[in-house]
C-alpha positions as CSV (number, residue, x, y, z in Angstrom):
1,M,96.7,6.6,81.5
2,L,98.7,8.8,79.2
3,K,101.8,10.1,80.9
4,F,103.2,13.5,79.8
5,T,106.7,14.6,80.5
6,V,107.9,18.2,79.6
7,F,111.5,19.4,79.7
8,R,112.4,22.7,81.2
9,T,109.1,24.6,80.5
10,V,105.5,23.8,80.7
11,I,103.6,23.8,77.4
12,N,101.1,26.6,77.1
13,S,98.5,27.5,74.5
14,S,96.7,24.5,73.0
15,L,98.3,22.1,75.5
16,E,97.4,23.9,78.7
17,R,94.8,21.3,79.6
18,L,97.3,18.5,79.6
19,S,98.7,17.2,82.8
20,V,102.5,17.5,82.8
21,Q,105.4,16.8,85.0
22,F,109.1,17.8,85.0
23,T,112.1,15.5,84.5
24,R,115.6,15.6,83.3
25,I,117.3,13.7,80.4
26,T,119.9,11.4,81.7
27,N,123.0,10.5,79.6
28,P,122.0,8.3,76.6
29,F,125.7,7.5,75.8
30,F,126.1,4.7,78.2
31,K,128.3,1.7,77.2
32,L,126.8,-1.7,77.4
33,T,129.1,-4.7,77.8
34,T,126.7,-7.2,76.3
35,M,123.3,-6.9,74.6
36,T,121.1,-9.1,76.8
37,S,117.6,-8.3,75.6
38,I,115.6,-6.0,73.4
39,N,112.8,-4.4,75.3
40,S,112.2,-1.3,73.2
41,I,112.9,-0.3,69.6
42,C,113.1,3.2,68.2
43,I,111.5,3.5,64.8
44,Y,112.6,6.4,62.6
45,C,110.2,7.0,59.6
46,G,108.3,9.5,57.6
47,S,105.7,11.9,58.7
48,S,104.2,11.3,55.2
49,A,102.8,8.0,54.1
50,G,104.8,8.0,50.9
51,R,103.7,7.2,47.3
52,L,103.2,3.5,47.7
53,E,100.7,1.6,49.9
54,T,103.4,-1.0,50.6
55,Y,105.2,1.5,52.9
56,S,102.1,1.7,55.2
57,S,101.5,-2.0,55.1
58,S,105.1,-2.7,56.0
59,A,105.0,-0.2,58.8
60,S,102.0,-2.3,60.1
61,A,104.1,-5.4,59.7
62,I,106.9,-4.2,61.9
63,A,104.4,-3.0,64.4
64,E,102.9,-6.6,64.5
65,A,106.4,-8.0,64.9
66,L,107.2,-5.7,67.8
67,V,104.0,-6.6,69.7
68,S,104.5,-10.3,69.1
69,R,107.8,-10.1,70.8
70,N,106.6,-7.8,73.6
71,I,108.8,-5.0,72.5
72,K,107.9,-1.4,73.2
73,L,107.8,1.1,70.3
74,V,109.7,4.4,70.8
75,Y,109.1,6.9,68.0
76,G,108.7,10.6,67.2
77,G,105.2,11.1,68.8
78,A,103.3,12.2,65.7
79,S,99.9,11.1,64.6
80,I,100.5,11.5,60.8
81,G,102.2,9.5,58.0
82,L,104.1,6.3,58.7
83,M,104.8,7.6,62.2
84,G,101.2,7.6,63.0
85,G,100.5,4.3,61.2
86,V,103.1,2.3,63.1
87,A,102.0,3.7,66.4
88,N,98.3,3.1,65.7
89,R,98.9,-0.5,64.8
90,V,101.0,-1.2,67.9
91,L,98.2,0.4,70.1
92,A,95.5,-1.6,68.3
93,L,97.3,-4.8,69.1
94,G,97.6,-3.9,72.8
95,G,101.3,-2.9,72.6
96,E,103.1,0.0,74.4
97,V,104.0,3.1,72.5
98,I,106.3,5.9,73.8
99,G,106.2,9.1,71.9
100,V,108.9,11.8,72.0
101,I,108.1,15.1,70.3
102,P,109.4,18.7,70.5
103,K,107.1,21.4,71.9
104,A,106.8,23.2,68.6
105,L,105.3,20.2,66.8
106,A,103.1,19.3,69.8
107,I,101.6,22.8,69.7
108,K,100.9,22.5,66.0
109,E,98.6,19.5,66.8
110,V,100.8,17.0,65.1
111,V,101.1,15.1,68.4
112,H,99.4,11.7,68.9
113,R,97.2,12.0,72.0
114,Q,96.4,8.3,72.5
115,L,99.9,7.0,73.4
116,T,100.9,4.9,76.4
117,E,103.4,7.6,77.3
118,L,104.3,10.9,75.7
119,H,107.4,13.1,76.3
120,I,107.4,16.7,75.1
121,T,110.9,18.2,74.8
122,E,112.1,21.8,74.3
123,S,114.1,21.0,71.2
124,M,114.8,18.5,68.4
125,H,118.2,17.7,70.0
126,E,116.6,16.8,73.3
127,R,114.1,14.7,71.4
128,K,116.8,12.6,69.8
129,M,118.8,12.2,73.0
130,L,115.8,11.0,74.9
131,M,114.7,8.6,72.1
132,A,118.3,7.2,72.3
133,E,118.1,6.8,76.0
134,L,114.7,5.0,75.9
135,S,115.6,2.5,73.2
136,D,117.5,-0.8,73.0
137,G,117.9,-0.6,69.2
138,F,117.0,1.6,66.2
139,I,115.3,0.9,62.9
140,A,114.7,3.3,59.9
141,L,111.7,2.7,57.7
142,P,111.2,4.8,54.6
143,G,111.3,8.5,55.3
144,G,112.8,11.8,54.3
145,I,115.7,14.0,55.3
146,G,114.8,13.9,59.0
147,T,114.7,10.1,59.0
148,L,118.1,9.9,57.4
149,E,119.6,12.4,59.7
150,E,118.4,10.5,62.8
151,L,119.7,7.2,61.4
152,F,123.1,8.6,60.5
153,E,123.5,10.3,63.9
154,I,122.7,7.2,66.0
155,W,124.9,5.1,63.7
156,T,127.7,7.6,64.2
157,W,127.3,7.4,68.0
158,A,127.7,3.6,67.6
159,Q,130.8,4.1,65.5
160,L,132.3,6.5,68.1
161,G,131.6,3.9,70.8
162,F,129.0,5.9,72.7
163,H,126.6,3.0,72.6
164,N,126.6,-0.6,71.3
165,K,122.9,-0.9,70.4
166,P,121.9,-2.3,67.0
167,C,121.1,0.1,64.1
168,G,119.4,-0.9,60.9
169,L,117.3,-0.3,57.8
170,L,114.1,-2.1,56.9
171,N,114.5,-1.9,53.1
172,I,110.8,-1.9,52.0
173,N,110.2,-2.3,48.3
174,G,113.8,-1.4,47.5
175,Y,113.4,2.1,49.0
176,Y,117.0,2.1,50.4
177,D,118.7,0.3,47.5
178,S,120.4,3.4,46.2
179,L,121.5,4.4,49.7
180,I,122.9,0.9,50.4
181,G,124.8,1.1,47.1
182,F,126.2,4.4,48.0
183,L,127.3,3.1,51.5
184,D,129.1,0.2,49.7
185,H,130.8,2.9,47.5
186,V,131.9,4.8,50.7
187,L,133.4,1.5,52.0
188,A,135.2,0.8,48.7
189,E,136.7,4.3,48.7
190,Q,138.0,3.7,52.2
191,F,136.0,6.5,53.9
192,V,134.4,4.1,56.4
193,K,135.9,1.0,58.0
194,K,134.5,-2.5,57.3
195,E,133.5,-3.0,60.9
196,H,131.7,0.3,61.0
197,H,129.9,-0.4,57.7
198,A,128.8,-3.8,59.1
199,M,127.2,-2.1,62.1
200,L,124.2,-1.1,59.9
201,L,122.0,-4.1,59.6
202,V,119.8,-4.3,56.5
203,E,116.9,-6.6,55.9
204,T,113.6,-6.6,53.9
205,N,111.6,-8.6,56.5
206,P,110.9,-7.2,60.0
207,N,111.1,-10.5,61.8
208,T,114.5,-11.3,60.2
209,L,115.8,-7.9,61.2
210,L,114.5,-8.3,64.8
211,D,116.1,-11.8,65.0
212,R,119.4,-10.2,64.1
213,Y,118.9,-7.6,66.8
214,S,118.2,-10.3,69.4
215,N,121.6,-11.9,68.6
216,Y,123.5,-8.7,68.0
217,R,127.0,-8.2,69.4
218,S,128.7,-5.0,68.5
219,P,132.3,-5.0,67.4
220,T,135.0,-3.8,69.7
221,I,135.4,-0.1,69.0
222,K,138.3,2.1,70.0
223,Q,136.7,5.1,71.5
224,W,138.4,8.2,70.2
225,V,136.4,10.7,72.3
226,N,133.9,10.3,75.1
227,E,130.6,12.0,75.5
228,K,132.0,14.8,77.7
229,E,134.3,15.8,74.9
230,T,131.6,16.2,72.2
């Protein structure tokens, strides 16, 4: 049965018929001493399918890799684009999918209504925090500005020592080649430390990337600030 969770206010209008319950977001910035297992992966990706068919086929490939390892998918809760494609493939294979979507997008009928579990939040910020809390690792597939923003924020949280979960790029068909080159330039110009640069794992094959996640050990990071100071 699909479980709905709504933060702070009940969704009205087109979602009135949905059964909802209230909950609170707990703190996602917990510090893990060791990474023992990967039970859920957050996928950031486009709400568009992109220009090339290979983006969609690769989204299906990572869905298959997740299900084969009994890993839950956590994602942005939409039914369209690569987001909908990866969710549909996981569901078709019998896997579990947890969607997290802000109220504004849910009301606009972008929401996927066939998920294992759906959380509807008041804001984009709450959405990102809950996705972080629910996930043991994070992977960006091709996407636009929103995908990049989500990836860089969760990577920054790792850099600051708020979590030690793996973050990575699935570089499909060279989509992220230019970004990877720019990040190498940032490293060379000494605006990011080598150990922080190395936190972002990059692979072209989903199984290779997930293998690295299973064996991931984050570097020891001096925590400049804690979550209460941000």
